[in-house]
C-alpha positions as CSV (number, residue, x, y, z in Angstrom):
1,X,0.1,0.3,-0.1
2,X,2.6,2.0,1.1
3,X,4.6,1.9,-2.6
4,X,1.2,2.3,-4.4
5,X,0.4,5.6,-2.4
6,X,3.8,7.2,-3.3
7,X,3.2,6.1,-7.2
8,X,-0.5,7.9,-6.9
9,X,1.4,11.0,-5.2
10,X,4.0,10.8,-7.5
11,X,2.1,10.9,-10.8
12,X,-0.2,13.6,-9.1
13,X,2.4,16.2,-8.8
14,X,3.9,15.5,-11.9
15,X,0.8,16.0,-13.5
16,X,0.3,19.5,-11.9
17,X,4.2,20.1,-12.4
18,X,3.8,19.5,-16.4
19,X,0.6,21.1,-16.6
20,X,2.0,24.6,-14.8
21,X,5.4,24.3,-17.4
22,X,2.4,24.2,-20.4
23,X,0.6,27.6,-18.7
24,X,3.8,29.1,-18.2
25,X,5.1,28.3,-22.0
26,X,1.4,29.8,-22.9
27,X,1.1,32.9,-20.7
28,X,4.2,33.8,-20.3
29,X,4.0,36.9,-22.3
30,X,0.4,37.9,-21.8
31,X,1.1,39.5,-18.3
32,X,4.8,40.1,-18.6
33,X,4.4,43.8,-19.3
34,X,2.2,44.0,-16.3
35,X,4.1,45.3,-13.0
36,X,4.6,43.4,-10.1
37,X,7.2,42.1,-7.5
38,X,10.2,39.7,-8.3
39,X,9.0,36.4,-7.8
40,X,11.2,34.8,-4.6
41,X,12.0,31.6,-6.5
42,X,10.7,29.8,-9.4
43,X,9.5,27.3,-8.0
44,X,6.8,28.5,-5.6
45,X,6.9,32.2,-7.2
46,X,5.5,34.9,-5.1
47,X,3.0,32.2,-3.6
48,X,4.5,31.8,-0.2
49,X,4.2,35.5,0.6
50,X,0.6,36.0,-0.9
51,X,-0.3,33.0,1.8
52,X,1.9,34.2,4.6
53,X,-0.4,34.3,7.7
54,X,2.0,37.3,8.7
55,X,2.0,39.0,4.7
56,X,0.1,42.2,5.4
57,X,3.1,44.1,4.1
58,X,3.1,42.0,1.0
59,X,-0.6,43.1,0.2
60,X,-0.2,46.4,0.9
61,X,2.8,46.8,-1.6
62,X,0.9,45.2,-4.4
63,X,-2.0,47.4,-4.0
64,X,-0.5,50.7,-2.9
65,X,2.9,50.8,-5.4
66,X,1.2,48.5,-8.3
67,X,-2.2,50.1,-8.9
68,X,-5.5,48.3,-8.9
69,X,-4.1,45.7,-10.9
70,X,0.0,43.8,-10.7
71,X,1.1,40.5,-11.7
72,X,2.3,37.7,-9.7
73,X,4.3,35.1,-10.2
74,X,2.9,31.8,-8.7
75,X,4.4,28.3,-8.5
76,X,6.8,26.6,-11.7
77,X,7.1,30.3,-13.8
78,X,2.8,30.7,-13.7
79,X,1.6,34.0,-13.5
80,X,-1.9,35.6,-12.3
81,X,-3.1,38.9,-12.1
82,X,-3.9,40.7,-8.7
83,X,-6.8,43.1,-9.1
84,X,-8.4,46.1,-6.9
85,X,-9.4,48.5,-9.6
86,X,-13.2,49.1,-9.4
87,X,-14.6,49.1,-13.2
88,X,-11.9,45.6,-13.2
89,X,-13.9,44.3,-10.3
90,X,-17.5,45.2,-11.8
91,X,-16.4,43.1,-14.8
92,X,-15.0,40.0,-12.8
93,X,-18.3,40.0,-10.4
94,X,-21.0,41.2,-12.2
95,X,-20.7,42.1,-16.2
96,X,-18.5,39.6,-17.4
97,X,-18.8,37.3,-14.1
98,X,-19.4,34.2,-16.5
99,X,-16.1,34.5,-17.6
100,X,-14.4,34.7,-14.4
101,X,-15.2,31.7,-12.1
102,X,-14.1,30.0,-8.9
103,X,-10.9,27.9,-9.6
104,X,-11.0,24.1,-10.3
105,X,-8.8,24.0,-6.8
106,X,-11.7,25.9,-4.9
107,X,-14.5,23.5,-6.1
108,X,-13.0,20.5,-5.9
109,X,-12.0,21.2,-2.1
110,X,-15.6,22.4,-1.2
111,X,-17.2,19.3,-3.0
112,X,-14.9,17.0,-1.3
113,X,-15.6,18.9,2.5
114,X,-19.3,19.7,1.8
115,X,-20.9,18.2,-1.1
116,X,-22.6,20.2,-4.0
117,X,-23.4,23.2,-2.4
118,X,-23.5,27.0,-3.5
119,X,-19.7,27.0,-3.1
120,X,-19.1,23.9,-5.2
121,X,-21.4,24.7,-8.4
122,X,-21.4,26.4,-11.4
123,X,-23.5,28.0,-14.0
124,X,-27.1,26.5,-14.1
125,X,-26.8,24.7,-11.0
126,X,-25.7,27.5,-8.7
127,X,-28.6,29.7,-10.2
128,X,-30.9,27.3,-9.3
129,X,-29.8,26.6,-5.6
130,X,-29.7,30.3,-5.1
131,X,-33.2,31.3,-6.7
132,X,-34.5,28.2,-4.3
133,X,-32.5,29.6,-1.0
134,X,-32.7,32.8,-1.7
135,X,-36.5,33.5,0.1
136,X,-34.9,31.8,2.9
137,X,-32.5,34.7,3.3
138,X,-34.6,37.4,2.3
139,X,-35.1,40.8,4.8
140,X,-38.6,39.6,5.4
141,X,-37.2,36.5,6.5
142,X,-34.0,37.4,8.5
143,X,-36.3,40.3,10.5
144,X,-38.3,37.0,12.2
145,X,-34.5,35.7,13.5
146,X,-34.4,38.2,16.3
147,X,-36.3,36.6,18.4
148,X,-34.3,33.4,17.9
149,X,-31.2,35.3,18.4
150,X,-32.3,37.3,21.6
151,X,-32.1,34.3,24.0
152,X,-28.6,33.5,22.8
153,X,-27.3,36.6,23.4
154,X,-28.6,36.8,27.0
155,X,-27.3,33.6,27.6
156,X,-23.9,34.8,26.3
157,X,-23.9,37.8,28.5
158,X,-24.9,35.0,31.7
159,X,-21.6,33.4,30.6
160,X,-19.3,36.3,30.6
161,X,-21.0,37.6,33.7
162,X,-20.1,34.0,35.5
163,X,-16.3,34.4,34.0
164,X,-16.2,37.4,35.8
165,X,-17.5,36.6,39.0
166,X,-15.1,33.5,39.3
167,X,-12.0,36.3,38.8
168,X,-10.9,35.3,35.5
169,X,-8.4,38.1,34.3
170,X,-8.6,37.5,30.9
171,X,-11.5,36.2,28.6
172,X,-10.9,34.6,25.4
173,X,-13.4,36.9,23.6
174,X,-13.0,34.7,20.3
175,X,-13.9,31.5,22.2
176,X,-17.6,32.7,23.5
177,X,-18.0,34.6,20.1
178,X,-17.0,31.4,18.4
179,X,-19.6,30.0,20.5
180,X,-22.1,32.2,20.1
181,X,-22.1,32.4,16.7
182,X,-22.5,28.3,16.3
183,X,-25.4,28.8,18.3
184,X,-26.9,31.5,16.2
185,X,-26.2,29.8,12.7
186,X,-27.3,26.4,14.5
187,X,-30.7,27.7,15.7
188,X,-31.1,30.4,13.1
189,X,-30.0,28.2,10.3
190,X,-30.5,24.8,11.0
191,X,-33.3,24.8,13.6
192,X,-30.9,23.1,16.4
193,X,-28.6,23.6,19.0
194,X,-25.3,22.7,19.3
195,X,-24.9,23.6,23.3
196,X,-22.3,25.6,22.4
197,X,-22.4,27.9,25.1
198,X,-22.6,25.1,27.8
199,X,-19.7,25.6,30.1
200,X,-19.4,22.7,31.5
201,X,-18.4,20.6,28.4
202,X,-15.9,21.1,25.3
203,X,-17.6,21.1,22.2
204,X,-15.9,19.1,19.4
205,X,-17.9,21.0,16.6
206,X,-17.0,24.2,17.5
207,X,-13.5,23.6,18.3
208,X,-13.6,21.7,14.3
209,X,-15.2,24.9,13.1
210,X,-12.6,27.8,14.7
211,X,-9.6,25.5,13.3
212,X,-11.2,25.0,9.4
213,X,-10.4,28.1,8.1
214,X,-6.9,28.8,9.3
215,X,-5.8,24.9,8.6
216,X,-7.1,25.3,4.8
217,X,-4.9,28.5,4.5
218,X,-1.9,26.3,5.7
219,X,-2.7,23.5,4.0
220,X,-2.4,25.7,0.1
221,X,0.3,24.1,-1.4
222,X,-0.8,20.8,-0.9
223,X,-4.5,21.2,-1.8
224,X,-3.5,22.7,-5.7
225,X,-3.0,19.4,-6.3
226,X,-6.2,17.9,-5.5
227,X,-8.0,19.0,-9.0
228,X,-5.5,16.2,-10.4
229,X,-5.6,13.9,-7.5
230,X,-9.1,13.4,-7.5
231,X,-9.0,11.8,-11.0
232,X,-6.8,9.1,-9.7
233,X,-8.8,5.8,-8.2
234,X,-12.1,5.4,-6.3
235,X,-13.3,7.7,-3.9
236,X,-12.2,5.2,-1.1
237,X,-8.9,4.5,-2.4
238,X,-8.4,8.1,-2.0
239,X,-9.7,8.4,0.9
240,X,-7.5,5.5,2.0
241,X,-4.6,7.7,0.7
242,X,-5.5,10.9,2.8
243,X,-5.8,9.0,6.2
244,X,-2.0,7.4,5.6
245,X,-0.5,10.9,4.6
246,X,2.1,11.3,7.8
247,X,1.3,14.7,8.2
248,X,-0.7,16.5,11.2
249,X,-2.6,19.1,9.3
250,X,-4.0,16.7,6.6
251,X,-5.3,14.4,9.4
252,X,-6.5,17.1,11.1
253,X,-8.5,18.3,8.2
254,X,-9.7,14.9,7.7
255,X,-10.7,14.9,11.5
256,X,-12.7,18.0,10.8
257,X,-14.6,16.9,7.9
258,X,-15.7,14.0,9.2
259,X,-17.0,15.7,12.3
260,X,-18.8,18.3,10.0
261,X,-20.6,15.7,8.1
262,X,-21.5,13.3,11.0
263,X,-23.6,16.2,12.5
264,X,-25.1,17.4,9.6
265,X,-26.6,13.8,8.8
266,X,-28.1,13.9,12.4
267,X,-29.1,17.4,12.2
268,X,-31.2,16.4,9.1
269,X,-32.6,12.8,10.1
270,X,-34.1,14.9,13.1
271,X,-35.7,17.5,10.4
272,X,-37.2,14.4,8.4
273,X,-39.2,13.4,11.8
274,X,-40.3,17.0,12.4
275,X,-41.3,17.4,9.0
276,X,-43.2,14.2,9.2
277,X,-45.2,15.7,12.5
278,X,-46.1,18.6,10.6
279,X,-47.2,21.9,12.0
280,X,-46.7,20.3,15.7
281,X,-43.3,18.9,14.9
282,X,-42.3,22.4,13.6
283,X,-43.3,24.1,16.9
284,X,-41.3,21.6,18.9
285,X,-38.3,22.3,16.7
286,X,-35.5,25.0,18.3
287,X,-36.8,28.3,16.7
288,X,-40.3,27.1,16.0
289,X,-39.1,26.5,12.6
290,X,-38.3,30.0,11.5
291,X,-34.8,28.6,10.3
292,X,-33.2,28.9,7.3
293,X,-33.2,25.3,5.9
294,X,-36.6,24.6,7.4
295,X,-38.0,27.5,4.9
296,X,-35.7,25.9,2.3
297,X,-37.4,22.6,3.0
298,X,-40.8,24.1,3.1
299,X,-40.7,26.2,-0.2
300,X,-38.7,23.2,-2.4
301,X,-41.4,20.8,-3.7
302,X,-41.6,18.7,-7.0
303,X,-38.9,18.9,-9.5
304,X,-37.4,22.1,-7.5
305,X,-36.6,19.8,-4.5
306,X,-33.0,19.6,-2.9
307,X,-31.3,15.7,-3.1
308,X,-30.4,14.7,-0.1
309,X,-26.5,15.5,-0.9
310,X,-27.3,18.7,-1.7
311,X,-29.2,19.5,1.3
312,X,-26.2,18.1,3.7
313,X,-23.8,20.2,1.6
314,X,-26.1,22.9,2.2
315,X,-26.4,22.6,5.8
316,X,-22.5,22.6,6.4
317,X,-22.2,25.0,4.3
318,X,-24.2,27.3,6.1
319,X,-22.8,26.7,9.4
320,X,-19.1,27.0,8.3
321,X,-19.7,30.3,6.5
322,X,-21.9,31.7,8.6
323,X,-20.6,30.6,12.0
324,X,-16.8,31.8,10.9
325,X,-16.8,35.4,9.4
326,X,-19.6,36.7,12.1
327,X,-17.3,35.3,15.1
328,X,-14.3,36.8,13.5
329,X,-15.7,40.1,13.0
330,X,-17.3,40.6,16.5
331,X,-14.0,39.3,17.7
332,X,-12.4,42.2,15.6
333,X,-14.8,44.9,16.8
334,X,-14.4,44.2,20.2
335,X,-10.6,43.9,20.3
336,X,-10.6,47.3,18.4
337,X,-12.7,49.2,20.8
338,X,-10.8,47.3,23.9
339,X,-8.0,50.0,22.0
340,X,-10.3,53.0,21.3
341,X,-12.2,53.5,24.6
342,X,-13.7,56.5,23.8
343,X,-15.7,55.2,20.5
344,X,-16.2,52.2,23.1
345,X,-17.8,54.7,26.0
346,X,-20.0,56.2,22.7
347,X,-21.4,53.1,21.8
348,X,-22.2,52.1,25.0
349,X,-24.2,55.1,25.8
350,X,-25.9,54.8,22.5
351,X,-26.9,51.1,23.5
352,X,-27.6,51.3,26.6
353,X,-29.7,54.5,26.1
354,X,-32.0,52.4,23.4
355,X,-32.3,49.3,25.5
356,X,-33.4,51.4,28.5
357,X,-36.1,52.7,26.7
358,X,-36.9,49.7,24.4
359,X,-35.3,46.3,25.9
360,X,-34.7,44.1,23.3
361,X,-34.4,46.0,19.9
362,X,-36.6,44.7,17.3
363,X,-34.6,44.9,13.3
364,X,-35.8,48.4,12.4
365,X,-34.4,50.1,16.0
366,X,-31.5,48.0,15.9
367,X,-30.7,49.2,12.1
368,X,-31.4,52.6,13.1
369,X,-28.7,53.1,15.7
370,X,-26.1,55.6,13.6
371,X,-22.7,54.8,15.9
372,X,-23.4,50.9,15.9
373,X,-23.7,51.0,12.2
374,X,-20.5,53.3,11.7
375,X,-18.4,51.0,13.8
376,X,-19.9,48.1,12.0
377,X,-19.4,49.6,8.4
378,X,-16.2,50.7,9.2
379,X,-14.8,47.5,10.8
380,X,-16.1,45.5,7.9
381,X,-14.2,48.1,5.5
382,X,-10.9,48.5,7.5
383,X,-10.8,44.5,8.5
384,X,-12.7,42.5,6.0
385,X,-12.6,38.8,7.3
386,X,-11.6,37.8,4.0
387,X,-8.7,39.1,2.4
388,X,-8.4,37.6,-1.1
389,X,-10.1,35.5,-3.2
390,X,-9.3,33.7,-6.5
391,X,-10.9,33.3,-9.7
392,X,-9.9,31.5,-13.1
393,X,-10.4,33.2,-16.3
394,X,-12.9,30.7,-18.4
395,X,-12.2,32.1,-22.0
396,X,-10.6,34.8,-23.5
397,X,-11.6,38.0,-22.5
398,X,-10.4,41.8,-21.8
399,X,-10.7,43.4,-18.8
400,X,-10.8,46.9,-18.6
401,X,-9.2,49.2,-15.8
402,X,-11.0,52.6,-13.9
403,X,-7.3,53.6,-13.4
404,X,-4.6,52.8,-15.8
405,X,-1.6,51.8,-14.5
406,X,2.2,52.1,-16.3
407,X,3.5,49.1,-18.0
408,X,7.0,47.5,-17.4
409,X,8.2,49.9,-20.2
410,X,6.5,52.8,-19.2
411,X,3.6,52.6,-21.5
412,X,0.2,53.5,-20.4
413,X,-2.2,50.7,-19.7
414,X,-6.1,50.7,-19.7
415,X,-7.4,47.3,-20.4
416,X,-5.8,43.8,-20.0
417,X,-5.7,41.2,-22.3
418,X,-6.3,37.7,-20.4
419,X,-6.0,34.4,-21.7
420,X,-8.4,31.3,-20.8
421,X,-6.9,29.8,-18.0
422,X,-5.2,32.7,-16.3
423,X,-5.8,32.8,-12.4
424,X,-7.1,36.3,-11.0
425,X,-6.4,37.2,-7.5
426,X,-9.7,39.8,-6.1
427,X,-8.1,42.0,-3.6
428,X,-11.2,42.9,-1.2
429,X,-8.8,44.6,1.1
430,X,-7.2,46.7,-1.3
431,X,-10.4,48.0,-2.9
432,X,-12.1,48.7,0.5
433,X,-8.7,50.6,1.7
434,X,-8.1,52.6,-1.3
435,X,-6.8,56.0,-0.7
436,X,-8.1,56.9,-4.4
437,X,-12.0,55.8,-3.1
438,X,-11.5,56.7,0.5
439,X,-8.9,59.4,1.1
440,X,-5.9,59.6,2.6
441,X,-7.0,57.8,6.2
442,X,-8.0,55.2,4.2
443,X,-6.0,52.5,6.3
444,X,-7.2,54.2,9.6
445,X,-10.1,52.7,11.6
446,X,-12.7,56.4,11.9
447,X,-16.2,55.1,12.8
448,X,-17.2,58.8,12.0
449,X,-16.9,58.7,8.3
450,X,-20.4,57.2,7.9
451,X,-21.9,59.6,10.1
452,X,-21.7,62.4,7.5
453,X,-21.7,62.3,3.6
454,X,-19.3,60.1,1.8
455,X,-16.6,61.4,-0.4
456,X,-17.7,61.9,-4.0
457,X,-15.1,59.7,-5.0
458,X,-16.6,56.7,-3.3
459,X,-19.9,57.2,-5.5
460,X,-18.2,57.3,-8.5
461,X,-15.7,54.0,-7.9
462,X,-18.9,52.1,-8.3
463,X,-17.5,49.2,-6.7
464,X,-20.0,46.1,-7.1
465,X,-20.3,45.0,-3.7
466,X,-23.5,44.2,-1.8
467,X,-22.6,46.1,1.5
468,X,-22.2,49.7,1.8
469,X,-20.2,50.6,-1.2
470,X,-17.6,47.8,-0.2
471,X,-16.0,44.3,-1.2
472,X,-16.0,42.8,2.1
473,X,-19.0,40.3,1.3
474,X,-18.5,40.5,-2.6
475,X,-20.9,41.2,-5.1
476,X,-23.1,40.1,-8.1
477,X,-24.2,36.2,-8.7
478,X,-21.7,34.6,-6.3
479,X,-22.3,37.8,-3.3
480,X,-22.3,36.1,0.1
481,X,-26.0,35.0,0.6
482,X,-26.3,35.3,4.3
483,X,-24.7,38.9,4.4
484,X,-27.9,40.2,6.0
485,X,-28.4,37.2,8.2
486,X,-24.3,38.2,9.7
487,X,-24.9,42.2,9.6
488,X,-28.1,41.2,12.0
489,X,-26.5,39.0,14.5
490,X,-23.3,41.0,14.8
491,X,-25.3,44.2,15.8
492,X,-27.5,42.6,18.0
493,X,-24.9,40.5,19.9
494,X,-22.8,44.1,20.1
495,X,-26.0,46.1,21.5
496,X,-26.0,43.6,24.1
497,X,-22.6,43.1,25.0
498,X,-21.8,46.9,25.3
499,X,-24.6,47.8,27.6
500,X,-23.3,45.4,30.2
501,X,-19.8,44.7,29.5
502,X,-16.3,47.2,29.5
503,X,-13.7,45.7,27.0
504,X,-9.9,46.3,27.9
505,X,-6.4,45.4,26.1
506,X,-5.0,42.1,27.4
507,X,-2.3,40.1,26.1
508,X,-0.8,41.3,22.6
509,X,-3.2,39.9,20.1
510,X,-2.0,39.8,16.4
511,X,-4.1,38.9,13.4
512,X,-3.0,36.6,11.3
513,X,-4.4,36.4,7.6
514,X,-5.8,32.9,6.5
515,X,-9.0,31.6,4.6
516,X,-10.8,34.1,7.1
517,X,-8.5,36.6,9.6
518,X,-7.9,35.0,12.7
519,X,-6.4,36.4,16.4
520,X,-3.4,34.6,17.9
521,X,-1.3,35.5,21.2
522,X,2.1,35.6,20.1
523,X,3.9,34.4,23.7
524,X,1.3,31.3,23.3
525,X,1.8,30.1,20.0
526,X,1.3,31.4,16.7
527,X,-1.4,28.9,15.7
528,X,-3.7,28.8,18.7
529,X,-6.3,30.7,17.9
530,X,-7.3,33.2,20.6
531,X,-8.6,37.0,21.2
532,X,-8.0,37.4,25.2
533,X,-9.5,40.4,26.5
534,X,-10.0,42.0,30.0
535,X,-13.6,42.0,30.8
536,X,-15.4,43.8,33.0
537,X,-18.8,45.0,34.1
538,X,-20.1,48.4,33.2
539,X,-20.3,50.9,35.9
540,X,-23.8,51.4,36.5
């Protein structure tokens, strides 16, 4: 078995190596005139810098020094385009979106991990799935979820009060916001409680989700062989090969996948039982049948009904995508507020006054809080949970630029000819922090900018994002379907926490790049996700 495994891996690496050589010979002239950094090596190009967990400076150099489009060298001489130009992003995400699709690597990874979900499908399949799920994520339905969310937030507050009463010096807010986010998406998305806020036990599912995205980022080089590797042998054979790979991160990924799949099947079985019991069964469900997946169940019928493989895939995807981004965002906001006590005090005053008058805020009152809205928007702009996304050019095309760049020989470039198979990196970070759009203080966290009319340059840029003229949740048909779910959850939990607690800095927290940003404490290891802050009760 060991010899056969080695042969399979050797064939896979040989295939990808040969493909990269062919791509290099085909594309070496197409992007050669586009400015970009020198590659670190021919073997890996600038890939290690691009995916460096501490690669903030590398990314900033790309979108600051090279303009809205830059050339990057990847493995074996392959080249790609790194894009933050607004007009180019509009073509990639909306106008010509069929020409710029998810990469084979991305589709293969998410199909293997989750199955045929929204993230892993293209074309008609994606449009059919999106059409079916859109009603479940409509604003009308999202409004009703606050009644599901508030009991979870009250329990989170009780947990933090308990930690304070025990004399806990620093509280890992990432741990508890992550656990709470799992409950929000579990009850609001699936009608299921993971008991994630139970202090008496560790939560295997929550731990698996917290480690998932950082692990994918670390495994990027390994995962690049997947599109070729999945063509070798049966699925059972490939699973056996993966299980004996002597590398801890791969074994951890397999364990996480198994944990997610096992729990999704259990939840689906419970839903079947509830549906068979009719209205009585729905009311007995967590969330009283208001959850996203129950709604998808009830709206799907006949030829539109989702097959079991897609149901399981959507369930896993909703949990992972809905859990990670919001937990990261709330933790980031609390960390920033701990460093800006005046902003924290102002926000505390705003939410306290509103809750004193109305109690738990309904959707309209929650969304009408101006400073809470400004803090959320500004954090999502400056520190979006996802920094980059990759795409592949599916046909020869031309990408126009709003802001011309200079070629390597000094000529002005207003559009870039792209060949089929060219890799594209969408720089969400670069677009959100563009000084041409937001001004010279684009890198600064200033919630007050949202309390007055934005610069004309913001409107003129026409960024295609679905959220507040920024790229945080992307735009077009592949935009985040659950961004409104995330926004409501984020504002609701912050309104609760900041009425009761004061957050102050603890040990130095460093945010690393990954599939999602994640916080680590330097003196306790780079790969342990945590955000310890000093938490105390508000002095009434």
